[in-house]
C-alpha positions, 0 to 999 in steps of 0.5 A: 717175320711173316711178312709177305709170306704165306704159311700153313702148318699142319699137325697130325695126331689122334686127338678127335677132330672136334677136341683138336679144332676147339683146343687148337694147340697149335694156335695157342703155340704160335701166339700172336703169329696164330692169325698169320698161319693157317692151320689144319689138323690131320688125324693119324695112326697109332699101332702099339703093335709097332711101339717101343717098350719106352713108347709103350711105357708112356703110353701106359702112364698116361692110360693109367692118369686118364683112368683115374680122372672121374670125368672124362671127356669124348677124346679120354674115353676114346683114348681108353677105348683104343688102348692097346689097339692098332688104330689107323684114323688116316684118311687121305681125303682130309688132304683136299683142303691143304691142296686147295689152300696151296693152289689158292695161294699160288693164283 
């Protein structure tokens, strides 16, 4: 299916970088195609001040579950620390490796 095609997938989220890379959720979803697709992760932003009521309720439920866990990892602690706050982890310099990958594919 991907023969002779160069494919990259960029995901974004609020997961801490180390955990996002270790979990490689996109790789898991891609299954046997994962080896053929270059993956990048970009941290994003989450502004609680801009969430809809429905999304706020989802986040409240998620935080409630995380609070009940006896042993929390760094990502879960980060979620708890940032709950209800506007958090912007966007770093445009993180686009550089993606640009480099695209340029390398064109040569």
